C-alpha positions in Angstrom: 84.9 154.7 199.0 86.4 156.4 202.0 86.1 160.1 200.9 85.5 162.4 198.0 86.6 166.0 197.3 86.3 167.9 194.1 88.6 166.1 191.7 89.7 163.5 194.1 88.4 160.1 195.4 89.8 158.1 198.3 89.5 154.3 198.1 91.2 152.0 200.6 93.4 154.8 201.8 94.6 155.7 198.3 93.7 159.0 196.6 92.8 159.0 192.9 92.8 162.1 190.7 89.6 162.5 188.7 89.8 164.1 185.3 87.7 167.3 184.8 85.7 165.7 182.0 85.3 162.2 183.7 82.1 160.3 182.8 80.1 159.5 185.8 77.4 156.8 185.8 75.0 155.7 188.5 74.0 152.0 188.5 70.6 151.3 190.0 68.6 148.1 189.6 70.8 147.0 186.7 70.4 150.2 184.7 72.9 153.0 184.1 72.1 156.7 184.1 74.3 159.7 183.7 75.5 161.2 187.0 77.7 163.9 188.5 80.2 164.3 191.2 77.5 165.0 193.8 76.2 161.4 193.2 79.6 160.1 194.0 79.6 161.9 197.3 76.0 160.9 198.1 76.0 157.2 196.9 79.7 156.5 196.9 79.8 153.5 199.2 80.5 151.3 196.2 82.4 152.8 193.3 84.4 151.5 190.3 87.1 153.7 188.8 88.5 153.3 185.3 91.5 154.9 183.6 91.0 154.1 179.9 92.9 156.9 178.2 96.2 156.5 176.5 97.7 159.6 178.1 100.6 159.1 180.5 98.5 160.4 183.5 97.1 158.0 186.1 93.8 159.6 186.5 90.1 158.5 186.5 88.2 158.8 183.2 85.0 156.9 184.2 83.3 156.4 187.6 80.5 154.0 188.2 78.6 154.5 191.4 76.2 151.8 192.7 73.1 153.3 194.3 
């Protein structure tokens, strides 16, 4: 991850819109715990972004942050 601002994440020079109700998980030692956007900013060197909704928006529904 290159940068993160409220509602936006930059990966490989591309900005991604994050939904207001996006689920954020922190992966640590093979276990997932619920997280928040502050975790993305603090541990966000490695992130996975998922858009799983059927809406016509290209925006992030789930974020997994490796700690």
